[in-house]
C-alpha positions as CSV (number, residue, x, y, z in Angstrom):
1,M,21.7,-14.3,-7.9
2,T,21.8,-10.7,-7.5
3,R,22.1,-9.1,-4.6
4,V,21.0,-5.1,-3.9
5,I,20.6,-2.1,-2.2
6,H,17.5,-1.3,-1.9
7,T,17.8,2.6,-0.1
8,G,15.9,6.0,-0.3
9,D,14.3,8.8,1.0
10,T,17.8,9.9,2.0
11,H,16.7,14.0,1.3
12,L,20.5,15.4,1.2
13,G,20.5,19.2,1.8
14,Y,17.7,19.1,5.0
15,R,19.3,21.8,6.9
16,Q,17.1,20.3,10.4
17,Y,16.4,22.6,13.2
18,H,18.1,24.6,10.7
19,R,22.2,23.5,12.3
20,P,24.6,22.8,9.4
21,E,25.6,19.9,11.5
22,R,22.5,18.1,11.0
23,Q,22.9,19.2,6.8
24,R,26.1,17.0,6.9
25,D,25.1,13.8,8.6
26,F,22.2,13.4,6.0
27,L,25.4,13.4,3.6
28,E,27.1,11.4,6.2
29,A,24.5,8.6,6.3
30,F,24.4,8.3,2.8
31,R,27.9,8.2,2.2
32,R,28.0,5.1,5.0
33,V,25.0,3.5,2.6
34,A,27.4,3.8,0.1
35,E,30.5,2.2,1.8
36,D,29.1,-0.6,3.0
37,A,27.5,-1.8,0.0
38,V,31.4,-1.7,-1.5
39,E,31.8,-3.7,1.6
40,L,29.4,-5.7,0.8
41,G,30.2,-6.1,-3.0
42,V,26.4,-5.9,-3.6
43,D,25.6,-5.4,-7.5
44,A,24.1,-2.5,-7.1
45,V,22.9,0.4,-5.7
46,V,18.7,1.1,-5.9
47,H,17.4,4.5,-4.6
48,A,14.1,4.5,-4.0
49,G,13.1,8.6,-4.5
50,D,13.8,11.8,-2.6
51,L,17.8,11.9,-3.0
52,F,17.5,15.4,-2.1
53,H,15.2,17.5,0.6
54,D,14.6,20.2,-2.5
55,R,14.1,20.7,-5.9
56,R,17.6,23.3,-5.3
57,P,19.8,21.1,-3.5
58,G,23.4,23.6,-2.9
59,L,26.4,23.6,-4.4
60,G,27.8,21.7,-1.5
61,D,25.1,18.7,-1.6
62,L,25.6,18.3,-5.0
63,L,29.0,17.9,-4.9
64,G,29.2,15.6,-2.1
65,T,26.5,13.3,-3.8
66,I,28.5,13.3,-6.9
67,D,32.1,12.2,-3.9
68,V,29.6,9.5,-3.1
69,L,28.1,8.7,-6.1
70,E,31.9,7.8,-7.9
71,T,32.8,6.1,-5.0
72,L,29.7,3.4,-6.0
73,D,31.6,4.1,-9.4
74,D,35.0,2.9,-8.4
75,A,34.1,-0.6,-7.3
76,D,32.2,-0.8,-10.6
77,I,28.4,-0.3,-8.3
78,P,25.6,0.9,-10.3
79,F,23.4,3.0,-8.7
80,L,20.0,2.7,-9.9
81,A,17.5,5.4,-9.0
82,I,14.2,7.5,-9.1
83,V,13.0,10.5,-9.1
84,G,11.0,10.9,-5.5
85,N,8.1,14.3,-5.0
86,H,10.6,16.3,-3.0
87,E,13.1,17.0,-5.6
88,T,11.4,16.4,-8.6
89,K,11.5,18.9,-11.0
90,R,9.8,20.3,-14.2
91,E,12.8,19.8,-16.6
92,A,15.7,17.8,-16.5
93,Q,16.1,16.0,-13.3
94,W,19.3,16.1,-10.5
95,L,19.3,12.4,-12.0
96,D,19.8,13.2,-15.5
97,L,22.5,15.5,-14.8
98,F,24.1,12.3,-12.3
99,E,23.6,10.2,-15.8
100,A,25.3,12.1,-18.0
101,M,27.9,12.0,-16.2
102,G,28.2,8.2,-15.3
103,L,27.6,8.3,-12.5
104,A,23.6,6.4,-12.0
105,T,21.1,5.0,-14.1
106,R,17.0,6.3,-13.8
107,L,15.1,3.5,-13.8
108,G,11.8,4.2,-15.8
109,S,9.7,1.3,-17.9
110,A,12.2,0.3,-20.4
111,P,14.3,-2.8,-17.8
112,V,17.4,-1.8,-16.0
113,T,19.5,-6.1,-15.8
114,I,21.9,-6.4,-13.0
115,G,22.2,-10.2,-13.0
116,D,20.2,-11.8,-13.6
117,T,16.6,-9.1,-12.2
118,A,15.2,-6.6,-14.1
119,F,14.4,-3.5,-12.8
120,Y,12.2,-1.0,-13.5
121,G,11.1,2.4,-12.2
122,L,7.9,4.9,-11.9
123,D,8.7,8.2,-10.7
124,F,6.7,10.0,-8.5
125,V,3.7,11.1,-9.8
126,P,0.6,12.9,-8.2
127,R,-2.6,11.9,-6.9
128,A,-4.8,13.1,-9.4
129,Q,-2.8,11.8,-12.4
130,R,-2.8,8.4,-11.0
131,E,-6.0,7.0,-12.3
132,D,-4.3,7.9,-16.0
133,L,-1.4,5.3,-15.6
134,E,-1.5,2.6,-17.9
135,Y,1.3,0.7,-16.0
136,E,2.9,-0.7,-18.9
137,F,6.5,-1.1,-19.2
138,D,9.0,-3.4,-22.1
139,S,9.8,-7.1,-21.6
140,H,12.6,-8.5,-20.5
141,D,14.6,-11.4,-20.5
142,A,16.2,-12.1,-16.8
143,D,14.7,-14.4,-14.3
144,H,13.3,-11.9,-11.7
145,A,11.8,-8.3,-11.8
146,A,11.9,-5.7,-9.9
147,L,9.6,-2.1,-9.7
148,V,11.3,1.0,-8.3
149,S,8.7,3.3,-7.0
150,H,8.0,6.5,-4.5
151,G,4.6,7.1,-2.9
152,L,2.7,5.8,-0.1
153,F,0.4,3.0,-1.2
154,E,-1.7,1.0,0.6
155,P,-1.4,-2.1,2.0
156,L,1.7,-0.8,4.1
157,V,0.4,2.8,4.4
158,P,-3.3,2.7,5.4
159,N,-5.9,4.9,3.6
160,Y,-7.7,7.0,5.8
161,G,-8.3,9.2,2.6
162,N,-5.5,10.8,1.6
163,V,-4.0,7.8,0.2
164,E,-5.2,6.5,-3.4
165,W,-2.1,3.8,-5.0
166,N,-2.7,0.8,-4.1
167,A,0.0,-1.8,-4.5
168,A,-2.1,-5.0,-5.4
169,E,-4.1,-2.6,-8.1
170,V,-0.8,-1.3,-9.6
171,L,0.9,-5.5,-9.8
172,A,-2.6,-6.2,-11.3
173,A,-2.7,-3.6,-14.2
174,S,1.2,-4.4,-14.6
175,N,1.8,-6.2,-18.1
176,V,5.2,-7.0,-16.1
177,D,5.2,-9.8,-13.5
178,F,7.5,-8.5,-10.7
179,D,8.6,-10.1,-8.2
180,A,9.2,-7.2,-5.3
181,M,8.2,-3.8,-5.4
182,L,11.1,-1.7,-3.9
183,L,9.4,1.6,-2.3
184,G,10.3,4.8,-1.3
185,D,8.3,7.9,0.7
186,E,7.2,6.2,3.9
187,H,10.0,6.9,6.6
188,A,9.6,4.1,8.2
189,A,10.7,0.9,7.6
190,T,7.9,-2.1,6.8
191,R,7.6,-5.4,4.3
192,Q,4.5,-7.1,3.5
193,E,3.8,-9.8,1.0
194,V,1.1,-8.7,-1.4
195,D,-0.4,-11.6,-3.3
196,G,2.4,-12.8,-3.6
197,V,4.9,-10.1,-4.2
198,W,7.2,-8.7,-1.5
199,V,6.3,-5.0,-1.4
200,T,8.5,-3.2,1.2
201,Y,9.9,0.6,2.1
202,C,13.6,1.0,3.2
203,G,12.9,3.5,4.9
204,S,15.0,6.9,5.8
205,T,18.8,7.5,6.2
206,E,18.6,9.7,8.8
207,R,15.7,11.0,11.5
208,A,13.9,13.4,9.4
209,S,11.3,14.2,12.4
210,A,11.2,13.6,15.9
211,S,9.0,11.3,15.7
212,E,10.8,8.6,13.4
213,R,12.9,7.0,16.7
214,E,13.1,3.9,14.8
215,E,17.0,2.9,14.3
216,R,18.2,4.1,10.9
217,G,19.3,2.1,8.0
218,Y,18.6,0.2,4.3
219,N,17.2,-3.0,3.2
220,I,19.8,-6.1,1.7
221,V,17.6,-7.7,-1.2
222,E,18.0,-11.1,-2.9
223,F,16.8,-12.9,-6.0
224,D,17.7,-16.3,-5.8
225,G,15.0,-18.2,-7.1
226,E,13.1,-16.4,-4.6
227,V,13.0,-13.0,-2.9
228,H,15.0,-12.4,0.1
229,L,14.8,-9.3,2.2
230,S,16.9,-8.5,5.5
231,R,17.9,-5.6,7.3
232,R,20.9,-3.5,8.1
233,G,21.4,-0.5,10.5
234,I,23.6,2.8,9.9
235,D,25.0,4.9,13.1
236,T,24.0,7.8,12.8
237,R,23.7,10.9,15.4
238,E,22.8,10.0,18.5
239,F,18.6,11.5,19.4
240,V,18.1,11.3,22.8
241,F,14.5,10.4,23.2
242,V,12.9,12.0,27.5
243,D,9.3,11.5,28.2
244,L,8.2,12.2,31.1
245,E,4.7,12.5,33.3
246,L,5.2,14.6,35.8
247,S,3.8,14.1,38.8
248,E,2.0,16.9,41.2
249,S,5.1,18.0,43.1
250,E,7.8,17.5,40.1
251,G,9.1,19.9,37.5
252,F,12.1,21.5,36.2
253,E,14.6,19.1,38.8
254,R,12.9,15.8,37.6
255,V,13.8,16.6,34.6
256,R,17.0,17.8,34.9
257,E,17.9,14.8,37.0
258,R,16.8,12.6,33.7
259,L,19.0,14.5,31.9
260,R,21.8,14.1,33.7
261,E,21.5,10.2,33.4
262,Q,21.5,10.0,29.7
263,D,24.7,11.1,27.4
264,L,23.8,14.2,25.6
265,D,27.5,14.8,24.4
266,G,26.6,15.6,20.2
267,A,23.1,14.6,21.3
268,V,19.8,15.6,19.5
269,V,17.5,16.2,22.6
270,I,13.5,15.5,22.6
271,V,12.1,15.8,25.5
272,D,8.3,15.5,25.8
273,L,6.7,16.3,29.0
274,A,2.7,15.3,30.9
275,G,1.0,14.5,33.3
276,D,0.2,17.3,36.4
277,G,3.2,18.1,37.4
278,E,4.4,22.1,37.7
279,D,5.3,24.6,34.6
280,V,8.5,23.8,33.1
281,S,10.3,26.8,31.5
282,A,11.2,25.4,28.2
283,A,14.7,27.3,27.6
284,R,16.1,26.2,31.0
285,I,16.2,22.6,29.5
286,E,17.4,23.4,26.2
287,E,20.0,25.6,28.3
288,F,20.7,22.5,30.9
289,A,21.3,20.0,27.8
290,D,23.4,22.6,25.5
291,E,25.7,22.8,29.1
292,R,25.9,19.1,28.6
293,G,27.2,19.0,25.6
294,A,24.1,18.2,23.6
295,L,23.7,19.3,19.7
296,V,20.6,21.0,19.7
297,A,17.5,20.2,22.3
298,R,13.6,20.5,22.4
299,V,11.5,20.4,24.4
300,N,6.9,19.8,23.8
301,D,5.2,20.5,27.0
302,R,2.4,18.4,26.1
303,R,-0.1,19.8,28.8
304,E,-2.7,22.3,28.8
305,V,-1.3,25.5,29.9
306,S,-4.7,27.3,31.3
307,D,-6.9,25.8,34.4
308,D,-10.2,26.8,32.1
309,P,-11.7,23.7,31.0
310,D,-13.0,26.3,27.5
311,V,-9.1,26.0,26.5
312,E,-8.1,22.9,24.5
313,V,-4.4,25.0,23.7
314,S,-1.6,22.6,24.5
315,F,1.9,24.4,24.5
316,A,2.8,21.9,22.3
317,D,0.7,21.3,20.0
318,P,-0.4,25.6,18.8
319,D,-0.6,23.9,15.4
320,E,-3.7,22.3,16.6
321,A,-5.0,25.6,17.9
322,V,-4.7,27.4,14.2
323,R,-6.9,24.5,12.6
324,E,-9.5,24.3,15.2
325,R,-10.3,27.6,14.4
326,V,-9.6,27.4,10.8
327,R,-12.7,25.0,11.1
328,E,-14.4,27.3,12.5
329,L,-14.1,29.9,9.8
330,G,-16.4,28.6,7.9
331,L,-14.5,28.1,5.2
332,S,-14.8,26.7,1.9
333,D,-13.4,24.0,0.9
334,A,-11.1,25.1,-1.5
335,A,-9.8,28.4,0.9
336,R,-8.9,25.0,3.4
337,N,-7.2,23.6,1.2
338,L,-5.5,25.6,0.1
339,D,-4.6,27.1,3.3
340,E,-3.2,23.7,4.8
341,T,-1.1,23.7,1.7
342,I,0.9,27.2,2.2
343,R,0.6,27.1,6.1
344,A,1.1,23.6,7.3
345,S,2.1,20.7,4.2
346,K,5.3,19.4,3.9
347,V,6.0,20.8,0.6
348,A,9.5,22.1,0.1
349,D,9.9,25.9,0.6
350,S,11.3,26.3,-2.7
351,N,8.3,24.5,-4.2
352,V,5.2,25.9,-2.6
353,A,3.4,28.8,-5.5
354,D,3.9,26.0,-7.9
355,E,2.2,23.2,-5.4
356,V,-1.2,26.0,-4.9
357,E,-1.1,26.3,-8.4
358,R,-1.3,23.1,-9.6
359,R,-4.3,23.1,-6.9
360,V,-6.3,26.2,-7.5
361,G,-6.5,24.6,-11.3
362,E,-7.7,21.7,-10.0
363,L,-10.3,23.4,-7.7
364,L,-11.2,25.1,-10.5
365,E,-12.3,22.0,-12.0
366,T,-15.1,21.2,-8.6
367,P,-16.7,24.8,-8.3
368,E,-18.3,23.5,-5.6
369,A,-15.1,23.2,-3.4
370,F,-15.8,27.0,-3.8
371,D,-19.3,26.4,-1.5
372,A,-18.7,27.7,1.6
373,A,-18.8,24.9,4.5
374,S,-22.2,24.6,7.5
375,D,-21.6,23.0,10.8
376,S,-23.3,20.6,9.7
377,D,-21.4,20.2,6.4
378,P,-20.0,16.0,6.6
379,E,-16.0,15.7,6.6
380,T,-14.5,17.9,3.6
381,V,-11.4,17.5,1.5
382,A,-9.8,20.0,3.8
383,D,-10.6,18.0,7.2
384,R,-9.2,14.7,5.5
385,L,-5.5,16.9,4.6
386,E,-6.0,17.8,8.0
387,D,-6.7,14.5,9.4
388,G,-3.2,12.9,8.4
389,D,-1.4,15.7,8.3
390,S,1.3,15.1,11.2
391,D,3.8,18.0,10.8
392,D,6.1,17.6,13.9
393,T,5.2,20.5,17.0
394,E,8.9,21.7,15.5
395,A,8.1,23.8,11.9
396,D,11.7,21.9,11.0
397,D,10.8,18.8,11.5
398,G,10.4,17.8,8.1
399,P,8.6,14.5,7.3
400,S,7.3,12.0,9.4
401,S,7.0,8.0,9.2
402,D,4.9,7.8,12.2
403,P,3.1,4.5,11.9
404,E,-0.1,6.2,12.7
405,V,1.1,9.2,10.0
406,V,-0.9,8.5,6.4
407,E,-0.4,12.2,5.0
408,E,1.7,11.7,1.8
409,M,3.8,14.9,1.4
410,P,1.4,17.2,-0.9
411,D,2.3,16.4,-4.7
412,D,4.5,18.9,-6.3
413,A,3.6,21.1,-9.4
414,D,7.1,20.3,-10.9
415,A,6.1,16.5,-10.9
416,T,2.8,16.8,-13.0
417,P,3.2,15.2,-16.7
418,T,0.5,16.7,-18.8
419,E,-0.4,13.6,-19.7
420,P,0.7,11.0,-17.9
421,T,2.0,7.4,-18.1
422,A,3.7,4.5,-16.0
423,T,5.9,5.1,-19.3
424,D,6.9,8.9,-17.7
425,T,9.8,9.2,-16.4
426,G,12.1,12.0,-18.6
427,P,11.2,15.4,-17.9
428,A,7.5,16.2,-18.2
429,T,6.7,19.4,-20.8
430,A,4.7,21.7,-18.3
431,D,5.8,25.5,-19.4
432,G,8.1,26.9,-16.2
433,D,11.4,27.9,-15.5
434,G,12.7,24.6,-14.1
435,Q,16.1,24.3,-14.2
436,S,17.5,23.1,-17.7
437,S,21.8,22.9,-16.9
438,M,24.1,23.5,-14.1
439,E,24.7,26.6,-16.3
440,D,20.9,27.9,-14.8
441,Y,21.2,26.8,-11.4
442,L,24.2,28.9,-10.9
């Protein structure tokens, strides 16, 4: 029997709400996974991508990660991992550094056998490159096999026009018969049997968005003739969600009353307001939560701010007003695509320039994308991108795992190999200024 922890989307280095405490929280959640692995005596920890939130993590996050990996190494627990879209760089990956230090194994087309199970890896691949994948893997002689990958796969994540990776197609095209697909990218833990194979997302280890209300945790996967999946939660910083529909006579006092019922000490407080109640000052609510010991408070007032029926902008969703105005401008598909990338996408800030360059290259291959849209035009690619985009009203809320959210974190140009195949797990060869050494980084 082989028993492993399946984790991923740890997003180390994410300074959520611009608070250093939240940055430390993400590292502590990862540390808790490692400590549980030692306590449970698992055979390996399998990480399904997005170890870091950004391709240029801070030195403190790198040192903290090394410390956690050393905890696993001291207990002789292998750390097997792939590269996700948030952390991908053009050349050598941070995972390669950890592998060179003897603290990790980067999964790829060659099997890594743990117990009686062979593990393979498929790094995140941009949508535009997936049709060229051949899913060719080296053979193995283990009793079981598992594929670890990063991306949004049907049918676990519904396809609304912007999800193009299909788990059934990957399994059918592969020359290896897999018993399980262990996935990352979707922050909500979920599982489904696809053509007799268990396909599962482990979910994120910390709440990277206010929409991620469910308990955070990881999967425990056992290979013992059959595949057995179980779930284990981990303690993370408390999020207090207060949802209020205010009646006409209710306002700030009603909100304060509800907050008094909660233990706010050290918590992230999210207040969602709806209904026909009085105007409420978000600043007053946040100040009150702060006085009660909250780490940070955010107020989403989802009511309209005007009685004018022509005004459809809600206080909580100014981004939608911007998107509506962009639609009214009649811009070309290309212009709207680039607007979405720069203004509203979930691309890490340091990756935006490369992502724009990549998308321009793709758009140049389809000249019709530069034609101006008309009122009668059918839904465009940019529309579908916007419809799938689910950025929270907080600009720094990060990637979402809302079950209705299907927009994949936009492809990172650094992840784009010249001729991608399932065996391309080493450094890409594209020209650029990707980091290749710690000296270059420093």
